[in-house]
C-alpha positions in Angstrom: 5.5 -5.3 -2.0 7.8 -6.9 0.6 11.2 -5.4 0.8 14.3 -7.7 0.1 14.6 -10.5 2.7 17.0 -10.3 5.6 19.4 -12.6 4.0 19.9 -10.2 1.0 20.2 -7.2 3.3 22.7 -8.9 5.5 24.7 -10.0 2.5 24.8 -6.5 1.2 25.9 -5.1 4.6 28.6 -7.8 4.9 30.0 -7.0 1.5 30.1 -3.3 2.1 31.3 -3.3 5.7 33.9 -6.0 5.7 37.5 -6.0 4.3 37.9 -9.1 2.2 41.3 -10.5 1.9 42.9 -10.3 -1.6 45.6 -12.8 -1.0 45.5 -16.6 -0.9 43.6 -18.4 0.5 40.7 -17.1 -1.5 37.4 -18.7 -0.5 34.3 -18.8 -2.7 30.8 -18.8 -1.2 27.4 -20.0 -2.3 24.3 -18.3 -0.9 20.7 -19.4 -1.1 18.4 -16.4 -0.8 14.6 -15.9 -1.0 13.6 -13.9 -4.1 12.0 -10.6 -3.0 8.9 -11.1 -5.2 6.4 -11.5 -2.3 5.7 -15.0 -3.8 3.4 -13.3 -6.3 4.6 -14.8 -9.5 1.8 -16.7 -11.2 0.0 -17.5 -14.5 -3.7 -16.8 -14.4 -6.5 -19.0 -15.7 -7.3 -16.6 -18.5 -4.5 -18.1 -20.5 -6.3 -21.4 -20.5 -9.7 -20.1 -21.8 -10.9 -20.5 -25.4 -11.8 -17.6 -27.6 -15.2 -16.3 -26.5 -14.8 -16.9 -22.8 -13.4 -14.0 -20.7 -12.7 -13.5 -17.0 -15.0 -11.3 -14.8 -13.2 -9.3 -12.1 -15.1 -7.6 -9.3 -14.4 -5.8 -6.0 -11.4 -3.7 -4.8 -8.8 -4.9 -5.5 -10.3 -6.7 -8.5 -10.9 -10.5 -7.8 -11.8 -13.0 -10.4 -15.4 -14.1 -9.6 -16.8 -15.7 -12.8 -16.4 -16.2 -16.6 -18.5 -14.6 -19.3 -19.4 -16.5 -22.4 -19.8 -14.2 -25.3 -23.0 -14.8 -27.4 -23.5 -14.2 -31.1 -26.5 -12.4 -32.4 -29.7 -14.3 -31.6 -32.2 -14.3 -34.5 -35.5 -12.9 -33.3 -38.7 -15.0 -33.2 -41.1 -13.5 -35.7 -44.5 -14.9 -36.3 -47.3 -13.4 -38.4 -50.9 -13.5 -37.2 -51.7 -15.8 -40.1 -49.2 -18.4 -38.8 -50.3 -17.9 -35.1 -54.0 -17.9 -35.8 -55.0 -19.5 -39.2 -58.7 -19.0 -38.3 -58.3 -15.2 -37.7 -60.1 -13.4 -40.5 -58.6 -10.4 -42.4 -61.2 -8.0 -41.0 -62.4 -6.0 -38.1 -64.4 -8.7 -36.3 -64.7 -10.7 -33.1 -61.3 -12.3 -32.3 -61.3 -16.1 -32.3 -59.3 -18.3 -29.8 -56.0 -19.8 -30.9 -53.1 -21.9 -29.5 -50.2 -20.8 -31.6 -47.6 -23.4 -32.7 -44.3 -23.1 -30.6 -41.7 -20.7 -32.0 -38.0 -21.1 -31.2 -34.7 -19.4 -31.8 -31.1 -20.7 -31.1 -28.4 -19.0 -29.0 -24.9 -19.4 -30.4 -21.9 -19.2 -28.1 -18.8 -17.6 -29.6 -16.6 -20.4 -28.0 -18.7 -23.1 -29.7 -17.9 -26.6 -28.6 -14.6 -25.4 -27.2 -16.8 -24.6 -24.1 -17.7 -28.2 -23.4 -19.9 -27.6 -20.4 -20.5 -24.7 -18.0 -22.2 -24.2 -14.7 -24.2 -21.0 -14.8 -23.5 -18.3 -12.2 -25.5 -15.5 -10.6 -26.6 -12.9 -13.2 -27.2 -15.3 -16.0 -30.4 -14.3 -17.7 -32.1 -13.5 -21.0 -33.8 -10.2 -21.6 -36.6 -10.8 -24.0 -38.3 -8.0 -25.8 -41.8 -8.8 -27.0 -43.0 -6.5 -29.8 -46.8 -6.8 -30.4 -47.7 -5.8 -33.9 -51.2 -7.4 -33.6 -54.2 -5.2 -33.5 -55.0 -6.6 -30.0 -53.3 -7.7 -26.8 -53.2 -11.5 -27.0 -53.1 -11.8 -23.2 -56.1 -9.5 -22.7 -58.4 -9.6 -25.8 -61.3 -7.2 -25.5 -64.3 -9.0 -23.9 -62.3 -12.2 -23.4 -60.5 -14.0 -20.6 -56.8 -14.0 -19.9 -54.3 -15.5 -22.3 -50.9 -17.1 -21.6 -47.4 -16.7 -23.1 -44.6 -19.0 -21.9 -41.0 -18.2 -22.5 -38.6 -21.2 -21.9 -34.8 -21.4 -22.3 -33.6 -25.0 -22.9 -30.4 -26.8 -23.4 -31.5 -29.9 -25.2 -33.9 -31.6 -22.8 -32.8 -29.5 -19.9 -34.7 -26.4 -18.9 -32.5 -23.5 -17.8 -35.2 -21.0 -17.1 -38.9 -20.2 -17.8 -41.3 -17.3 -17.5 -45.0 -17.5 -17.8 -47.0 -14.3 -18.7 -50.7 -14.1 -18.1 -53.4 -11.6 -18.6 -54.3 -9.3 -15.8 -57.2 -11.6 -14.7 -55.1 -14.8 -14.9 -55.5 -17.5 -12.2 -52.5 -19.6 -13.4 -50.1 -20.2 -10.5 -46.7 -18.6 -11.1 -47.9 -16.5 -14.1 -46.8 -12.8 -14.1 -50.0 -10.8 -14.8 -49.2 -8.2 -17.4 -50.4 -6.5 -20.6 -48.7 -6.2 -24.0 -50.9 -3.5 -25.7 -51.3 -3.5 -29.5 -48.4 -1.7 -31.2 -46.3 -1.7 -28.1 -43.2 -3.5 -26.8 -42.2 -4.8 -23.3 -39.1 -6.3 -21.9 -39.2 -9.4 -19.6 -36.3 -11.2 -17.9 -35.8 -15.0 -17.8 -33.3 -15.9 -15.0 -31.1 -18.9 -15.8 -29.6 -21.6 -13.6 -28.1 -25.1 -14.2 -25.4 -26.5 -16.3 -25.0 -26.1 -20.1 -23.8 -28.9 -22.3 -22.7 -27.5 -25.6 -23.2 -30.8 -27.4 -27.0 -29.8 -27.2 -28.4 -26.5 -28.6 -29.4 -23.7 -26.4 -32.9 -22.5 -27.5 -35.5 -19.9 -26.5 -39.1 -21.2 -27.1 -42.3 -19.2 -27.0 -45.8 -20.7 -26.6 -48.9 -18.5 -26.9 -52.5 -19.2 -26.0 -55.0 -16.5 -26.6 -58.7 -16.8 -25.8 -61.6 -15.6 -27.9 -62.7 -11.9 -27.5 -66.1 -10.6 -26.9 -68.8 -10.8 -29.7 -70.2 -7.3 -29.1 -69.1 -4.8 -31.7 -67.3 -2.8 -29.0 -65.0 -5.8 -28.6 -64.1 -6.2 -32.3 -60.5 -6.1 -33.2 -58.7 -5.4 -36.5 -56.9 -8.4 -37.8 -54.6 -8.9 -40.8 -52.6 -12.1 -41.5 -49.5 -10.1 -42.1 -49.5 -8.5 -38.6 -46.3 -9.5 -36.8 -45.6 -10.5 -33.1 -41.8 -10.9 -32.4 -39.5 -11.8 -29.6 -35.9 -10.6 -29.4 -33.5 -12.1 -26.9 -30.3 -10.6 -25.3 -28.6 -13.2 -23.2 -26.1 -12.8 -20.4 -24.1 -16.0 -19.7 -22.1 -15.9 -16.5 -20.2 -19.1 -15.5 -18.8 -20.3 -12.2 -16.9 -23.3 -13.7 -16.4 -24.8 -17.1 -14.8 -27.6 -19.0 -13.0 -26.3 -22.0 -10.9 -27.6 -24.9 -8.1 -25.4 -26.2 -5.4 -25.6 -28.8 -1.8 -24.8 -28.1 -2.0 -21.0 -27.5 0.1 -18.2 -26.2 0.6 -18.1 -22.5 0.6 -14.7 -20.7 0.9 -13.4 -17.3 1.0 -10.1 -15.5 4.5 -8.7 -14.6 5.7 -9.4 -11.1 8.0 -6.7 -9.6 11.3 -8.0 -8.0 13.2 -5.4 -6.0 16.9 -6.2 -6.0 17.9 -2.5 -5.9 19.2 -2.7 -2.3 21.9 -5.2 -3.2 25.2 -3.3 -2.8 27.6 -3.0 -5.8 30.2 -4.7 -3.6 28.1 -7.8 -3.6 27.5 -7.6 -7.4 31.3 -7.3 -8.1 31.8 -10.6 -6.3 29.9 -12.4 -9.0 32.2 -13.6 -11.8 31.3 -11.6 -14.9 31.2 -14.4 -17.5 28.9 -16.6 -19.5 29.3 -19.6 -17.1 26.4 -20.6 -14.7 27.1 -18.8 -11.5 23.7 -19.4 -9.9 20.2 -20.5 -10.4 16.6 -19.7 -9.6 14.6 -22.6 -8.1 10.9 -22.3 -8.9 8.3 -24.4 -7.2 5.3 -24.5 -9.5 1.8 -25.5 -8.3 -0.5 -26.3 -11.3 -4.2 -27.1 -10.6 -5.0 -27.5 -14.3 -4.8 -30.8 -16.4 -3.0 -28.9 -19.2 0.6 -28.0 -19.0 2.7 -25.5 -20.9 6.0 -25.1 -22.6 6.7 -21.8 -20.9 9.4 -19.2 -20.5 10.2 -16.7 -17.8 11.7 -13.3 -18.7 13.4 -10.9 -16.4 13.3 -7.4 -17.6 13.3 -3.7 -16.6 9.9 -2.3 -15.9 8.2 0.0 -18.4 9.5 3.6 -17.9 13.0 2.6 -16.7 15.5 5.1 -18.2 17.4 3.5 -21.1 20.7 4.0 -19.2 19.4 1.8 -16.4 17.4 -0.7 -18.3 18.8 -4.2 -18.6 18.9 -6.5 -21.6 16.0 -9.0 -21.0 16.9 -12.4 -19.8 14.6 -15.2 -21.1 14.7 -18.8 -19.9 12.7 -21.8 -21.0 10.8 -24.1 -18.5 8.2 -26.8 -18.5 5.0 -26.6 -16.5 3.7 -30.1 -15.7 -0.1 -30.8 -16.0 -2.1 -32.0 -13.0 -3.1 -35.7 -13.2 -6.7 -34.8 -12.2 -9.0 -31.8 -11.6 -8.9 -32.1 -7.9 -5.2 -32.4 -7.0 -2.7 -29.7 -8.2 0.7 -31.0 -9.3 3.7 -29.5 -7.6 6.9 -29.5 -9.6 10.4 -28.0 -9.1 12.2 -26.2 -11.9 15.7 -25.0 -12.1 16.5 -21.9 -14.1 20.3 -21.6 -14.5 21.8 -18.0 -14.5 25.2 -17.0 -15.8 27.4 -14.5 -14.0 26.6 -11.9 -16.6 22.9 -12.4 -16.1 23.1 -12.3 -12.3 25.1 -9.0 -12.5 22.4 -7.5 -14.7 19.7 -8.5 -12.3 21.3 -7.6 -9.0 21.2 -4.0 -7.8 18.2 -3.2 -10.0 14.4 -3.0 -10.0 13.3 -5.7 -12.4 10.2 -7.7 -13.1 9.4 -11.3 -14.2 6.8 -12.3 -16.7 5.8 -15.7 -18.1 5.4 -16.4 -21.8 5.6 -19.4 -24.1 2.5 -21.5 -25.0 0.1 -23.8 -23.4 -0.3 -27.5 -24.4 -3.5 -28.4 -26.3 -6.1 -30.3 -24.3 -9.2 -30.3 -22.2 -9.4 -29.0 -18.6 -11.9 -27.8 -16.0 -11.4 -24.2 -14.9 -12.7 -21.9 -12.2 -12.2 -18.1 -12.1 -9.7 -17.9 -9.2 -7.4 -20.7 -10.5 -3.8 -19.9 -11.3 -0.4 -21.6 -11.7 1.6 -20.2 -8.7 5.3 -20.0 -8.3 7.5 -19.6 -5.2 11.2 -19.1 -5.8 14.6 -19.0 -4.3 17.9 -17.9 -5.9 21.3 -19.5 -5.4 24.4 -17.4 -6.1 28.1 -18.3 -6.2 30.2 -15.4 -4.9 34.0 -14.9 -4.9 35.6 -13.2 -1.9 37.7 -11.1 -4.2 35.9 -8.5 -6.1 35.8 -9.0 -9.9 36.5 -6.4 -12.5 
């Protein structure tokens, strides 16, 4: 963190080294000083996310790279042999060919329609476990040709990802040759790309085509209409940008250290110790979001400060203006008045600033690295004569 600016240090040296007159004339002074906060005061985008959407940080130091959309439990696709293959007998016999009717399940996002739309990011995928309870491998029936299973993830009419599985002798372009032996499970991954519109459902669909097996007794398979083939999906939904709708909700930020400990007590004593405004902090706020906030800023002692040195927190209200559109941040200037008593509490101390309050309700487009940033200066009125 940057040490206090030259103006503050010079002021402290001047106050401690010079002899101030105590008789008339008695001049007052106003100083405009940079706040030693390294211009790091900000409100992160996480405040403006609906429940069910969280921020992903990566790297050192941690940097916001994506959002994660939490997913509710996804019901498995479970189809009996009797449904998949109505012509299959309940016997040990030659396996007939069948084209199973499509089976689907729906993915529910925890954010619901509060997440209006989202552009999928690297790592978005669905791990699908195929559990074969049939008495045969539908992709490789004994004595038969290769079968096909197609797994497709759709958002309404938009396809987000597909995976085609074929038997080991498949000649279908793009199909992954594999086996799913009777009584066994295998996991396959469907990578996802594109944009989700939550006005439409997100579904996982499974199509299965299995050829006839051989007619020689050595190729007979045991079939039972109650045998079950199932598909269980575990999605990972990462997002690079999203349009969200949020209610008015609590606004939070990380604490920003402000080091005013090097300000000499001789300077502090030249601030009138009263409840009148004796200075102000001028904040320049840059907001890239189309939602504003009825915010507050609190100056307080950091956690762990001894009780004898801790200050009574100072909380001030302010308004964060919304941007007019998603491409041009709005820059606004806010004045936070400070009394003499408050300035005396702050100067000569290690303190920190943290934002609070609440956001406004509304819809906005967000990206992981967005934040409402604040730069600041402080104006202080000093008297030449030390105050009690």
